[in-house]
C-alpha positions in Angstrom: 110.9 136.3 145.2 109.2 133.5 143.9 111.3 132.5 141.4 113.3 131.5 144.4 111.2 130.0 146.7 109.9 127.5 143.9 113.9 126.6 143.3 114.3 125.9 146.8 110.9 123.5 147.2 112.6 121.6 144.2 115.7 121.5 145.6 114.3 120.4 148.9 111.9 117.8 146.9 114.9 116.7 145.2 117.0 116.4 148.3 114.7 114.3 150.1 114.6 111.7 147.2 118.0 111.5 147.4 118.5 110.7 151.0 115.6 108.1 150.9 117.6 106.2 148.1 120.9 106.4 150.0 118.8 105.2 153.6 117.0 102.5 150.9 120.5 101.5 150.1 121.9 101.6 153.1 119.1 99.4 154.6 120.2 96.4 151.9 123.6 96.7 152.3 123.6 96.8 156.4 120.6 94.8 157.2 119.6 92.6 154.4 123.3 91.7 152.9 123.7 88.6 153.6 120.1 87.3 153.0 120.7 89.5 149.7 124.3 87.3 149.0 122.6 84.2 149.3 119.2 84.7 148.3 117.9 81.8 145.6 117.2 84.8 143.1 120.8 86.0 143.2 123.1 84.7 140.4 125.8 84.9 142.5 124.7 82.2 144.9 125.6 79.6 142.1 129.4 81.1 142.4 129.3 81.4 145.8 128.5 77.1 146.2 131.4 76.8 144.3 133.4 79.1 147.0 132.3 78.7 150.1 132.2 74.5 152.2 128.9 74.4 153.8 129.3 75.1 157.8 128.5 72.1 159.8 124.9 71.3 161.9 125.3 70.3 165.2 122.7 69.6 168.1 122.5 71.3 171.5 125.5 69.4 172.9 128.1 69.9 169.8 127.2 66.8 167.8 127.8 66.8 164.8 124.7 66.2 162.4 126.0 67.2 159.3 129.7 68.0 157.9 131.4 68.5 154.5 134.4 66.5 153.6 136.2 66.2 150.5 133.8 68.5 148.4 130.4 66.2 149.6 128.2 66.8 152.7 128.1 63.9 154.8 125.2 62.9 157.2 126.7 60.8 160.2 123.4 59.5 161.5 121.5 59.2 157.8 117.7 58.8 158.3 117.6 59.8 161.7 117.7 63.2 160.8 116.8 62.9 157.4 114.0 65.6 158.1 114.6 67.2 160.2 118.0 68.2 159.1 117.5 67.8 155.6 119.5 67.5 152.7 121.7 68.8 150.2 122.0 66.8 146.7 119.2 67.7 144.7 118.0 71.2 145.4 117.8 71.4 149.7 115.5 70.6 152.6 115.3 70.8 156.5 117.5 73.1 158.3 119.6 72.7 155.2 117.3 74.7 153.8 116.2 77.2 156.2 119.9 77.6 157.7 121.1 77.9 154.1 122.3 81.9 154.9 124.7 81.0 157.3 125.4 77.7 156.4 127.0 79.2 153.1 127.9 83.2 154.2 131.6 83.2 154.2 133.9 83.7 157.1 136.0 86.3 155.4 139.6 86.9 157.0 143.2 88.3 156.0 144.3 84.6 156.1 140.8 83.0 154.1 141.1 86.2 151.7 144.7 85.2 151.0 143.9 81.6 150.7 141.8 81.5 148.5 143.3 84.2 146.2 146.3 81.9 146.3 145.8 78.7 146.8 142.7 75.9 146.4 141.4 76.8 149.7 138.0 77.2 150.3 135.8 79.8 152.8 134.5 78.6 155.1 130.6 78.7 156.4 128.9 79.7 159.6 128.6 76.4 162.1 124.7 75.8 162.7 124.1 74.7 166.2 120.1 73.6 166.7 117.9 72.8 169.6 117.6 69.3 168.7 118.8 66.9 171.4 121.0 64.0 169.7 119.9 61.9 172.6 116.1 62.5 172.6 116.3 62.3 168.9 118.0 58.7 168.8 115.4 57.2 171.6 112.4 58.1 169.1 113.8 56.5 166.0 115.1 53.6 168.6 111.1 53.5 170.1 109.1 53.7 166.7 111.2 51.2 165.6 109.8 49.9 161.8 106.6 51.6 163.0 106.0 54.5 160.1 104.7 57.8 162.3 106.9 60.8 164.2 108.1 62.4 167.0 108.0 65.9 168.3 108.9 67.1 172.1 109.5 70.8 172.3 110.4 73.2 175.8 107.3 74.9 176.5 109.2 77.6 178.3 111.1 78.4 175.4 109.8 77.0 172.4 113.1 75.0 171.5 112.0 71.7 169.1 113.9 69.4 171.2 113.1 66.3 169.2 111.3 66.0 165.5 111.7 62.6 164.3 109.8 61.3 161.1 109.5 57.4 159.9 110.4 56.0 157.3 112.9 57.9 156.8 115.8 58.1 154.0 119.6 58.0 153.5 120.6 62.1 152.6 123.7 61.0 151.7 122.8 59.6 148.9 119.4 61.4 148.1 120.6 62.9 144.6 121.4 59.3 143.4 118.0 58.1 144.8 115.8 61.1 144.1 114.0 59.0 141.5 112.8 56.4 143.0 112.4 58.5 146.5 109.8 60.8 144.4 108.2 57.5 142.6 107.9 56.2 146.6 104.1 56.6 146.7 103.1 53.9 149.4 105.8 55.3 152.3 106.0 58.7 151.2 109.3 58.8 153.1 110.2 62.4 151.4 106.9 63.3 153.9 108.3 65.3 157.0 105.4 63.3 158.9 106.1 65.5 162.3 105.5 68.6 160.9 103.5 67.8 157.3 101.4 64.6 158.6 98.1 65.4 158.8 96.2 62.5 161.0 92.6 62.5 162.5 93.3 63.8 166.4 91.4 60.7 167.4 90.2 61.0 171.4 92.8 63.5 171.6 90.9 66.1 170.4 89.0 65.6 173.0 90.8 68.1 175.0 89.2 70.6 172.6 86.1 70.0 173.1 86.0 70.0 176.8 87.6 73.2 176.3 84.1 74.6 174.4 82.3 72.7 177.0 84.4 74.6 179.8 84.2 78.0 178.3 80.4 77.6 178.2 79.4 76.1 181.8 82.7 76.9 183.5 83.1 74.5 186.3 79.4 73.5 186.1 80.0 71.3 182.9 81.4 68.8 185.6 77.9 68.6 186.9 76.7 67.0 183.5 76.5 63.0 183.6 75.9 60.5 181.3 75.4 56.4 181.7 77.8 54.9 179.2 76.8 52.0 177.8 79.2 51.4 175.8 77.7 52.9 172.9 75.4 55.6 171.9 72.6 55.4 169.0 72.5 58.9 167.6 70.8 60.4 164.5 70.9 56.9 162.5 74.2 56.0 163.7 75.9 53.8 165.8 79.5 54.4 167.5 80.8 52.4 170.3 84.0 53.5 173.5 86.8 51.3 172.6 86.0 47.2 172.6 82.6 48.6 172.8 83.7 48.7 176.8 80.6 50.3 179.0 81.8 52.4 181.4 79.1 53.5 183.3 78.0 56.6 185.2 80.3 59.5 184.0 80.7 62.8 183.9 83.1 65.5 182.5 86.7 64.6 184.3 85.7 60.3 184.8 84.8 60.7 180.9 88.3 62.5 180.4 90.4 60.0 182.3 88.3 56.9 180.6 88.3 58.6 177.5 84.6 57.7 177.2 83.5 58.1 173.2 79.9 58.0 174.3 80.1 60.8 176.6 81.3 63.4 174.0 79.4 62.4 171.5 76.6 63.3 173.6 77.9 66.9 174.2 76.8 67.2 170.8 73.7 68.4 171.8 75.5 71.1 174.2 78.4 72.7 172.0 77.1 73.8 168.7 79.6 73.1 166.1 80.0 77.1 165.9 81.3 76.8 169.6 83.5 73.4 169.0 84.6 75.6 165.8 85.7 78.8 167.8 88.1 76.9 169.9 89.6 74.8 167.0 90.2 78.3 165.4 91.3 79.8 169.0 93.7 76.6 168.9 95.5 77.4 165.3 93.1 75.1 163.1 93.1 76.0 159.7 95.3 79.3 159.9 99.5 79.9 160.6 101.1 78.0 163.7 103.4 80.5 164.3 106.0 77.7 164.1 109.6 78.7 163.0 109.8 75.6 160.4 108.0 74.8 157.7 104.8 72.9 158.5 101.3 72.1 156.8 98.2 73.5 158.1 95.5 71.4 160.5 92.3 71.0 159.0 88.7 71.6 161.1 85.4 71.4 158.7 82.7 71.1 161.0 79.7 73.3 160.6 76.0 72.8 160.8 75.9 72.3 157.2 77.8 68.7 157.6 76.2 65.5 157.3 75.2 64.0 160.7 77.9 61.3 161.1 81.0 63.7 161.0 78.9 66.2 163.0 79.1 63.0 165.9 82.4 61.7 164.9 84.1 65.5 165.0 83.4 65.5 168.7 85.5 62.6 169.3 88.3 63.5 166.7 87.5 61.6 164.3 85.4 62.8 161.3 87.1 65.5 158.6 89.3 67.0 161.6 93.3 66.7 160.7 96.2 67.6 162.4 99.4 67.3 162.4 102.2 65.9 165.4 103.5 70.0 165.9 100.0 71.2 166.3 99.1 68.4 168.3 102.4 69.1 170.2 101.5 73.3 170.2 98.4 72.7 172.0 99.7 70.8 174.6 102.3 73.4 175.1 99.7 76.5 175.1 98.1 74.5 178.4 100.9 73.6 180.5 102.1 77.3 179.7 98.8 78.4 181.4 97.6 79.6 177.5 101.0 81.4 176.4 102.7 80.3 173.2 106.1 80.4 172.6 106.8 80.0 169.2 108.6 76.3 168.3 112.0 76.8 166.7 114.8 74.0 165.5 117.8 76.7 164.6 119.3 77.7 168.1 122.7 80.0 166.6 125.6 80.3 164.9 129.3 80.5 165.0 132.3 81.7 162.3 135.4 80.2 162.5 136.9 82.2 165.3 134.5 80.6 167.5 131.9 84.2 167.6 128.5 83.7 167.8 127.0 85.9 164.6 123.3 84.7 164.8 121.2 84.0 167.9 117.5 82.9 168.1 115.9 84.0 171.0 112.3 82.8 172.6 109.1 84.6 170.5 106.7 84.6 172.5 103.7 83.9 169.8 100.6 84.4 171.9 97.8 83.6 174.5 95.2 81.5 173.9 93.8 80.2 176.5 92.2 81.2 180.1 95.2 80.6 182.6 92.1 79.3 184.8 91.0 77.0 182.1 94.3 75.7 181.6 94.7 74.3 184.6 91.7 72.3 185.3 93.0 71.0 181.8 96.5 70.0 183.2 94.9 68.5 186.2 92.2 65.6 184.2 95.6 65.6 181.5 97.3 64.5 185.1 94.9 62.1 186.2 94.5 60.2 182.5 98.4 59.2 183.4 97.3 58.7 187.3 94.9 56.6 187.2 93.8 56.5 183.1 94.1 55.6 179.8 97.9 57.1 179.9 98.6 55.0 183.1 101.2 52.9 181.1 103.7 56.1 181.0 103.7 56.9 184.6 106.8 57.8 186.9 106.7 59.2 190.3 109.9 61.0 189.8 108.1 63.6 187.0 104.8 65.3 186.9 103.4 63.8 183.2 99.8 64.7 182.3 98.1 63.9 178.9 95.5 62.2 176.9 95.6 59.0 174.8 94.1 58.4 171.1 93.5 56.2 168.8 92.2 57.4 165.5 90.3 54.8 162.7 92.1 54.3 159.7 90.3 53.3 156.3 93.3 51.8 154.5 94.6 49.8 158.0 94.6 49.4 161.1 94.0 52.3 163.7 96.7 55.2 164.4 98.1 55.2 167.8 98.4 58.7 169.8 99.6 60.5 172.7 100.0 64.0 173.6 101.1 65.5 176.7 103.5 67.5 179.3 106.5 66.4 181.7 107.7 68.2 183.9 110.9 67.1 186.5 110.1 67.0 190.3 113.1 67.8 191.0 113.4 71.0 188.7 116.5 70.3 187.4 115.6 70.0 184.0 113.3 72.1 181.5 110.0 70.9 181.3 108.7 69.1 177.6 106.0 68.5 175.6 105.4 66.3 173.6 103.0 64.3 170.7 103.8 61.0 169.4 101.3 59.4 165.9 102.2 55.5 165.5 100.5 54.8 162.4 98.9 51.5 163.1 99.8 51.0 166.1 96.9 49.8 168.1 94.5 51.2 170.1 96.8 53.7 171.9 99.5 51.2 173.9 102.1 51.8 170.8 102.5 55.3 171.5 102.5 54.7 175.2 105.0 53.1 174.8 107.0 55.2 172.4 106.5 58.4 174.8 107.9 56.2 178.1 110.9 55.6 175.9 111.3 59.4 175.4 110.7 60.4 178.7 113.1 57.8 180.1 115.7 59.2 177.6 114.6 62.9 178.9 114.9 61.7 182.5 118.4 60.2 182.6 119.9 63.1 180.7 
């Protein structure tokens, strides 16, 4: 009897192991099969590239951004989408790499199997539709012109990336033959996607975070503190000026934010500790993953009690050792506009097979809640006043509610960078709201970024 019981136990263990192996194989066959087929470590991938014509890549309205003709990948709009859509020619980048699974996934039908077996006709991969809007992408390029920099526009309610432009660009149609010169171009770094991987001093746009830290510490009482700006502040052996040395007179938190008064925010270093400012930076995704469904480089915040005196002061107005990507900057605007909630930014919307059936559909994803709702309402009001009566007045429109924060970032190797971050809401309610971040390298004291933003918002409104 005991021997029988022992045999049943052993048999049960082997049965469980067998069921486990079957379940494991079933999972990879049913759930992960697509990834296995085109995984870069799958040796069959080399053969698949020769058997399948890559699917097209299209914008949200069906504009073709990448297609395959006569065995060659073509990009009709050249450098306009060089970084966002990417390229095939020397490895892969951009959407070409991120959506490789869909673009190479064969559409197996009875007809395609016979055609492949008895003719030279290849299988066709899935077409991939993006969240990008061609019109907004085009005007981003036109707005930047010859300036280096980046433009990012996102729907805050969904996380859909509507524009993602980086300049200087390159011709993705010839990336294979020009690879050597592209890699060697260290002066312009044309292969760098400045929108997602370029890190810049945020300049006065960082005053948003300093304001958050002060409001979290004192609440509405933060508006009671006043400072007499004489155009320059002398502190800890350093002299720091407002833009052009302009004296703003007596300012409080609201008027200092609207006028972007450097000396006021430097004076807050006596009231907001590096730890408090660092907490806000961490809460708003510095030195950590952004949660965006696109390749990016993490932003950097280094302020501590051990930082040198100048960097301690400069950090409060967005200089020092703080570095931030345009994508991250737009995400901060999204958090504020969404009353503290962040929807994960994404660029691949859906894919379709040769019969027009949707094979993959990416839905908006809640990433997290990062700020208090009432605090966000206060910040939105301040940012709206920046546009209505402050440094961002150049982008004001009566048919839209626009809020933002200008920025000027000193550049050790040339002229000042120009930045603007904000949100725009159609008063008619006919369009999804957008948030945006614009960085123009050596664009001067805020003005060029405002010009690019104005062009972007005109296209957004006129769609």
